[in-house]
N, CA, C and O atoms as a DFTB+ gen file, in Angstrom:
472 C
 N C O
     1  1      20.809      17.994      25.535
     2  2      19.901      17.262      24.684
     3  2      19.841      17.953      23.328
     4  3      19.576      19.153      23.246
     5  1      20.082      17.206      22.286
     6  2      20.089      17.769      20.936
     7  2      18.704      17.665      20.323
     8  3      18.105      16.590      20.285
     9  1      18.208      18.783      19.849
    10  2      16.917      18.817      19.183
    11  2      17.126      18.700      17.683
    12  3      18.123      19.175      17.141
    13  1      16.161      18.056      17.017
    14  2      16.205      18.064      15.570
    15  2      15.761      19.445      15.091
    16  3      15.254      20.242      15.881
    17  1      15.945      19.724      13.824
    18  2      15.545      21.015      13.269
    19  2      14.055      21.272      13.479
    20  3      13.647      22.378      13.833
    21  1      13.256      20.240      13.258
    22  2      11.802      20.385      13.358
    23  2      11.387      20.624      14.805
    24  3      10.539      21.475      15.074
    25  1      11.978      19.880      15.741
    26  2      11.660      20.077      17.161
    27  2      12.060      21.471      17.616
    28  3      11.321      22.121      18.355
    29  1      13.220      21.931      17.181
    30  2      13.698      23.256      17.549
    31  2      12.756      24.332      17.032
    32  3      12.404      25.263      17.756
    33  1      12.349      24.197      15.760
    34  2      11.446      25.187      15.163
    35  2      10.095      25.186      15.859
    36  3       9.529      26.252      16.103
    37  1       9.569      24.011      16.183
    38  2       8.256      23.963      16.835
    39  2       8.322      24.550      18.237
    40  3       7.349      25.146      18.701
    41  1       9.445      24.392      18.918
    42  2       9.621      24.982      20.252
    43  2       9.642      26.518      20.156
    44  3       9.006      27.208      20.952
    45  1      10.376      27.031      19.176
    46  2      10.429      28.476      18.970
    47  2       9.053      28.986      18.549
    48  3       8.619      30.046      18.999
    49  1       8.367      28.235      17.688
    50  2       7.045      28.623      17.204
    51  2       6.055      28.743      18.362
    52  3       5.293      29.707      18.429
    53  1       6.063      27.769      19.272
    54  2       5.169      27.824      20.439
    55  2       5.471      29.043      21.298
    56  3       4.556      29.695      21.801
    57  1       6.730      29.346      21.465
    58  2       7.127      30.494      22.282
    59  2       6.654      31.807      21.640
    60  3       6.151      32.695      22.327
    61  1       6.820      31.916      20.330
    62  2       6.386      33.118      19.616
    63  2       4.865      33.259      19.677
    64  3       4.350      34.337      19.976
    65  1       4.141      32.158      19.390
    66  2       2.682      32.220      19.343
    67  2       2.065      32.451      20.715
    68  3       0.912      32.871      20.809
    69  1       2.807      32.185      21.767
    70  2       2.323      32.503      23.103
    71  2       2.304      33.998      23.360
    72  3       1.558      34.481      24.212
    73  1       3.123      34.727      22.622
    74  2       3.249      36.170      22.833
    75  2       2.465      37.001      21.842
    76  3       2.018      38.098      22.177
    77  1       2.286      36.499      20.610
    78  2       1.609      37.313      19.595
    79  2       0.308      36.663      19.163
    80  3       0.158      35.442      19.187
    81  1      -0.622      37.511      18.770
    82  2      -1.901      37.051      18.269
    83  2      -2.456      38.128      17.351
    84  3      -2.232      39.317      17.578
    85  1      -3.166      37.723      16.331
    86  2      -3.728      38.672      15.390
    87  2      -5.157      39.035      15.754
    88  3      -5.914      38.187      16.225
    89  1      -5.525      40.274      15.541
    90  2      -6.889      40.727      15.777
    91  2      -7.429      41.324      14.480
    92  3      -6.733      41.360      13.465
    93  1      -8.671      41.791      14.524
    94  2      -9.254      42.386      13.320
    95  2      -8.534      43.682      12.964
    96  3      -8.370      43.991      11.784
    97  1      -8.098      44.449      13.977
    98  2      -7.399      45.711      13.731
    99  2      -5.959      45.485      13.283
   100  3      -5.447      46.195      12.417
   101  1      -5.314      44.487      13.884
   102  2      -3.912      44.207      13.577
   103  2      -3.736      42.690      13.416
   104  3      -3.351      42.009      14.366
   105  1      -4.018      42.160      12.218
   106  2      -3.923      40.716      12.020
   107  2      -2.477      40.219      11.987
   108  3      -1.529      40.998      11.888
   109  1      -2.346      38.907      12.074
   110  2      -1.039      38.260      12.102
   111  2      -0.645      37.856      10.683
   112  3      -1.436      37.256       9.955
   113  1       0.588      38.194      10.302
   114  2       1.121      37.791       8.998
   115  2       2.063      36.617       9.230
   116  3       3.174      36.788       9.731
   117  1       1.612      35.431       8.862
   118  2       2.341      34.199       9.128
   119  2       3.053      33.710       7.878
   120  3       2.471      33.690       6.793
   121  1       4.311      33.315       8.030
   122  2       5.141      32.861       6.913
   123  2       5.409      31.369       7.071
   124  3       5.744      30.913       8.165
   125  1       5.266      30.605       5.993
   126  2       5.694      29.213       5.969
   127  2       6.665      29.049       4.815
   128  3       6.420      29.506       3.699
   129  1       7.761      28.393       5.107
   130  2       8.828      28.234       4.128
   131  2       9.096      26.743       3.955
   132  3       9.464      26.055       4.908
   133  1       8.910      26.250       2.736
   134  2       9.293      24.868       2.444
   135  2      10.632      24.913       1.718
   136  3      11.222      25.982       1.561
   137  1      11.102      23.769       1.282
   138  2      12.401      23.756       0.607
   139  2      12.374      24.512      -0.717
   140  3      13.370      25.123      -1.104
   141  1      11.232      24.475      -1.414
   142  2      11.164      25.098      -2.735
   143  2      10.269      26.329      -2.781
   144  3      10.504      27.219      -3.599
   145  1       9.256      26.408      -1.934
   146  2       8.249      27.460      -2.021
   147  2       8.217      28.293      -0.739
   148  3       8.838      27.939       0.263
   149  1       7.481      29.407      -0.791
   150  2       7.234      30.227       0.390
   151  2       5.778      30.671       0.352
   152  3       5.261      31.044      -0.700
   153  1       5.127      30.629       1.499
   154  2       3.718      30.941       1.619
   155  2       3.546      31.978       2.717
   156  3       4.288      31.972       3.699
   157  1       2.572      32.868       2.559
   158  2       2.290      33.871       3.587
   159  2       0.783      34.068       3.660
   160  3       0.091      34.115       2.643
   161  1       0.289      34.183       4.906
   162  2      -1.131      34.401       5.139
   163  2      -1.294      35.551       6.105
   164  3      -0.452      35.760       6.978
   165  1      -2.377      36.299       5.952
   166  2      -2.743      37.306       6.942
   167  2      -3.983      36.783       7.640
   168  3      -5.019      36.562       7.012
   169  1      -3.866      36.584       8.958
   170  2      -4.854      35.842       9.724
   171  2      -5.434      36.694      10.844
   172  3      -4.703      37.388      11.550
   173  1      -6.761      36.637      11.002
   174  2      -7.457      37.222      12.146
   175  2      -7.697      36.088      13.136
   176  3      -8.578      35.256      12.917
   177  1      -6.923      36.042      14.226
   178  2      -7.007      34.930      15.174
   179  2      -8.275      34.962      16.020
   180  3      -8.701      33.921      16.519
   181  1      -8.883      36.125      16.192
   182  2     -10.104      36.181      17.009
   183  2     -11.247      35.445      16.326
   184  3     -12.046      34.795      17.000
   185  1     -11.341      35.533      15.009
   186  2     -12.374      34.819      14.261
   187  2     -11.855      33.516      13.658
   188  3     -12.642      32.687      13.201
   189  1     -10.540      33.334      13.654
   190  2      -9.956      32.133      13.074
   191  2     -10.090      32.109      11.559
   192  3     -10.339      31.056      10.971
   193  1      -9.925      33.275      10.918
   194  2     -10.092      33.384       9.467
   195  2      -8.820      33.874       8.809
   196  3      -8.101      34.708       9.359
   197  1      -8.547      33.344       7.615
   198  2      -7.479      33.873       6.786
   199  2      -8.066      34.990       5.952
   200  3      -8.999      34.772       5.178
   201  1      -7.517      36.198       6.109
   202  2      -8.050      37.349       5.398
   203  2      -7.531      37.418       3.966
   204  3      -8.290      37.717       3.044
   205  1      -6.254      37.146       3.778
   206  2      -5.666      37.107       2.448
   207  2      -4.397      36.257       2.496
   208  3      -3.815      36.047       3.560
   209  1      -3.984      35.779       1.342
   210  2      -2.804      34.909       1.287
   211  2      -2.104      35.076      -0.057
   212  3      -2.685      35.564      -1.026
   213  1      -0.850      34.662      -0.088
   214  2      -0.067      34.662      -1.328
   215  2       1.000      33.581      -1.193
   216  3       1.391      33.214      -0.085
   217  1       1.460      33.083      -2.322
   218  2       2.523      32.086      -2.291
   219  2       3.315      32.126      -3.587
   220  3       2.909      32.753      -4.565
   221  1       4.436      31.455      -3.575
   222  2       5.273      31.384      -4.771
   223  2       4.756      30.333      -5.744
   224  3       5.333      30.153      -6.816
   225  1       3.678      29.637      -5.391
   226  2       3.079      28.662      -6.300
   227  2       2.208      29.315      -7.359
   228  3       1.842      28.671      -8.342
   229  1       1.870      30.589      -7.172
   230  2       1.047      31.277      -8.153
   231  2       1.742      31.259      -9.506
   232  3       2.965      31.359      -9.595
   233  1       0.937      31.128     -10.560
   234  2       1.483      30.894     -11.891
   235  2       2.448      31.993     -12.340
   236  3       3.521      31.694     -12.863
   237  1       2.075      33.266     -12.140
   238  2       2.940      34.353     -12.615
   239  2       4.254      34.431     -11.846
   240  3       5.265      34.859     -12.402
   241  1       4.258      34.024     -10.578
   242  2       5.505      34.036      -9.793
   243  2       6.348      32.810     -10.114
   244  3       7.566      32.915     -10.253
   245  1       5.714      31.657     -10.232
   246  2       6.425      30.416     -10.494
   247  2       7.137      30.396     -11.837
   248  3       8.161      29.732     -11.999
   249  1       6.587      31.130     -12.801
   250  2       7.193      31.143     -14.139
   251  2       8.429      32.030     -14.210
   252  3       9.245      31.879     -15.119
   253  1       8.578      32.959     -13.257
   254  2       9.717      33.863     -13.303
   255  2      10.998      33.141     -12.924
   256  3      11.005      32.226     -12.100
   257  1      12.083      33.581     -13.552
   258  2      13.374      33.005     -13.211
   259  2      13.979      33.821     -12.075
   260  3      13.639      34.988     -11.879
   261  1      14.854      33.204     -11.355
   262  2      15.510      33.878     -10.246
   263  2      15.651      32.932      -9.070
   264  3      15.192      31.790      -9.104
   265  1      16.293      33.430      -8.039
   266  2      16.513      32.611      -6.855
   267  2      15.243      32.538      -6.024
   268  3      14.273      33.253      -6.275
   269  1      15.269      31.657      -5.025
   270  2      14.129      31.543      -4.122
   271  2      13.956      32.829      -3.328
   272  3      12.831      33.193      -2.986
   273  1      15.043      33.517      -3.031
   274  2      14.963      34.790      -2.321
   275  2      14.281      35.856      -3.173
   276  3      13.508      36.663      -2.657
   277  1      14.562      35.862      -4.462
   278  2      13.906      36.803      -5.366
   279  2      12.405      36.560      -5.404
   280  3      11.616      37.505      -5.391
   281  1      12.013      35.296      -5.452
   282  2      10.593      34.958      -5.466
   283  2       9.933      35.321      -4.142
   284  3       8.770      35.724      -4.122
   285  1      10.664      35.183      -3.035
   286  2      10.120      35.568      -1.730
   287  2       9.837      37.068      -1.692
   288  3       8.840      37.497      -1.113
   289  1      10.704      37.858      -2.303
   290  2      10.488      39.304      -2.356
   291  2       9.252      39.632      -3.190
   292  3       8.498      40.544      -2.849
   293  1       9.042      38.904      -4.267
   294  2       7.856      39.124      -5.105
   295  2       6.589      38.776      -4.320
   296  3       5.586      39.487      -4.396
   297  1       6.645      37.680      -3.567
   298  2       5.501      37.277      -2.741
   299  2       5.232      38.339      -1.669
   300  3       4.075      38.625      -1.362
   301  1       6.285      38.923      -1.102
   302  2       6.121      39.983      -0.110
   303  2       5.417      41.200      -0.683
   304  3       4.542      41.777      -0.036
   305  1       5.791      41.593      -1.887
   306  2       5.121      42.725      -2.534
   307  2       3.668      42.398      -2.843
   308  3       2.790      43.247      -2.689
   309  1       3.412      41.163      -3.280
   310  2       2.056      40.747      -3.608
   311  2       1.156      40.738      -2.374
   312  3       0.011      41.185      -2.442
   313  1       1.662      40.231      -1.244
   314  2       0.837      40.194      -0.035
   315  2       0.557      41.607       0.458
   316  3      -0.517      41.871       0.998
   317  1       1.506      42.513       0.280
   318  2       1.278      43.907       0.674
   319  2       0.178      44.522      -0.178
   320  3      -0.692      45.220       0.345
   321  1       0.205      44.273      -1.484
   322  2      -0.840      44.789      -2.374
   323  2      -2.209      44.250      -1.977
   324  3      -3.182      44.999      -1.890
   325  1      -2.272      42.929      -1.735
   326  2      -3.550      42.305      -1.388
   327  2      -4.057      42.797      -0.038
   328  3      -5.259      42.989       0.140
   329  1      -3.145      43.003       0.917
   330  2      -3.551      43.475       2.244
   331  2      -4.080      44.903       2.167
   332  3      -5.105      45.222       2.768
   333  1      -3.387      45.753       1.434
   334  2      -3.838      47.138       1.301
   335  2      -5.181      47.201       0.574
   336  3      -6.015      48.045       0.900
   337  1      -5.400      46.328      -0.399
   338  2      -6.682      46.271      -1.099
   339  2      -7.803      45.824      -0.164
   340  3      -8.955      46.222      -0.336
   341  1      -7.464      44.996       0.827
   342  2      -8.452      44.525       1.795
   343  2      -8.604      45.494       2.968
   344  3      -9.384      45.238       3.886
   345  1      -7.863      46.604       2.943
   346  2      -7.969      47.609       4.007
   347  2      -7.115      47.314       5.223
   348  3      -7.400      47.819       6.309
   349  1      -6.077      46.511       5.067
   350  2      -5.185      46.155       6.178
   351  2      -3.886      46.922       6.009
   352  3      -3.206      46.784       4.992
   353  1      -3.535      47.739       7.013
   354  2      -2.288      48.513       6.967
   355  2      -1.260      47.996       7.954
   356  3      -0.072      47.931       7.639
   357  1      -1.711      47.627       9.155
   358  2      -0.810      47.173      10.218
   359  2      -0.986      45.681      10.441
   360  3      -2.109      45.180      10.495
   361  1       0.136      44.973      10.570
   362  2       0.108      43.544      10.861
   363  2       1.143      43.227      11.934
   364  3       2.051      44.014      12.201
   365  1       0.980      42.050      12.542
   366  2       1.976      41.503      13.461
   367  2       2.717      40.427      12.681
   368  3       2.084      39.529      12.126
   369  1       4.035      40.494      12.627
   370  2       4.809      39.543      11.826
   371  2       5.087      38.289      12.628
   372  3       5.648      38.356      13.721
   373  1       4.697      37.147      12.089
   374  2       4.931      35.838      12.708
   375  2       5.881      35.072      11.802
   376  3       5.491      34.599      10.735
   377  1       7.130      34.954      12.235
   378  2       8.124      34.276      11.406
   379  2       8.030      32.762      11.532
   380  3       8.766      32.033      10.868
   381  1       7.115      32.286      12.395
   382  2       6.752      30.869      12.457
   383  2       7.916      29.964      12.870
   384  3       7.980      28.816      12.430
   385  1       8.818      30.445      13.689
   386  2       9.934      29.632      14.159
   387  2      11.159      29.689      13.278
   388  3      12.205      29.157      13.648
   389  1      11.060      30.320      12.119
   390  2      12.216      30.444      11.229
   391  2      13.067      31.623      11.677
   392  3      12.567      32.570      12.284
   393  1      14.352      31.555      11.372
   394  2      15.230      32.676      11.660
   395  2      14.878      33.841      10.750
   396  3      14.521      33.643       9.589
   397  1      14.979      35.061      11.280
   398  2      14.709      36.254      10.477
   399  2      15.955      36.497       9.633
   400  3      16.813      37.311       9.973
   401  1      16.027      35.767       8.524
   402  2      17.236      35.726       7.717
   403  2      16.867      35.161       6.362
   404  3      15.939      34.357       6.269
   405  1      17.549      35.548       5.330
   406  2      17.334      34.957       4.013
   407  2      15.971      35.252       3.430
   408  3      15.576      36.412       3.308
   409  1      15.241      34.186       3.064
   410  2      13.958      34.342       2.387
   411  2      12.917      35.018       3.259
   412  3      12.124      35.820       2.765
   413  1      12.905      34.707       4.551
   414  2      11.934      35.310       5.466
   415  2      12.178      36.819       5.560
   416  3      11.231      37.606       5.559
   417  1      13.427      37.212       5.640
   418  2      13.776      38.632       5.725
   419  2      13.438      39.353       4.422
   420  3      12.913      40.466       4.449
   421  1      13.733      38.729       3.285
   422  2      13.412      39.344       1.992
   423  2      11.916      39.572       1.853
   424  3      11.482      40.625       1.386
   425  1      11.121      38.575       2.262
   426  2       9.670      38.701       2.188
   427  2       9.189      39.846       3.072
   428  3       8.360      40.652       2.649
   429  1       9.706      39.923       4.302
   430  2       9.299      40.976       5.234
   431  2       9.684      42.354       4.720
   432  3       8.884      43.287       4.792
   433  1      10.896      42.493       4.203
   434  2      11.350      43.790       3.687
   435  2      10.500      44.232       2.490
   436  3      10.150      45.406       2.372
   437  1      10.170      43.283       1.603
   438  2       9.355      43.619       0.441
   439  2       7.940      44.013       0.855
   440  3       7.340      44.897       0.245
   441  1       7.406      43.364       1.885
   442  2       6.071      43.718       2.374
   443  2       6.088      45.118       2.991
   444  3       5.128      45.876       2.847
   445  1       7.170      45.452       3.670
   446  2       7.303      46.812       4.231
   447  2       7.378      47.844       3.111
   448  3       6.741      48.895       3.180
   449  1       8.154      47.540       2.087
   450  2       8.266      48.459       0.939
   451  2       6.914      48.601       0.242
   452  3       6.602      49.662      -0.298
   453  1       6.120      47.546       0.253
   454  2       4.796      47.583      -0.367
   455  2       3.778      48.395       0.412
   456  3       2.696      48.679      -0.102
   457  1       4.101      48.776       1.644
   458  2       3.204      49.642       2.406
   459  2       2.683      49.067       3.699
   460  3       1.967      49.762       4.418
   461  1       3.009      47.819       4.035
   462  2       2.559      47.258       5.308
   463  2       3.423      47.767       6.455
   464  3       4.621      47.991       6.286
   465  1       2.817      47.947       7.613
   466  2       3.557      48.380       8.800
   467  2       3.552      47.263       9.819
   468  3       2.497      46.746      10.186
   469  1       4.751      46.889      10.278
   470  2       4.883      45.912      11.371
   471  2       6.206      46.045      12.037
   472  3       6.500      45.309      12.979
């Protein structure tokens, strides 16, 4: 049976979310990737709250030239700065059904360089 891209991703997403969950001590860092933009949130699943977020839609990031991967790296550094400012050092990485490759990998590597541990 052939799955569409969306069905395949949602199946992987359900499998991942069954295993990981964010807490106040170690929140979940969730990535969403659209065709043009990339979004990341740090979420406390026990309270159901978004603690901090960043995206490539922000004015200073959107105005920069470069590839989508370059912008993903900038978003990764920004989320690391915001998380450290909020007192968050450790997170659980939720790739949201996407392959750990390309923009998702660049964002994760930049967040690690920014000081987040996962």
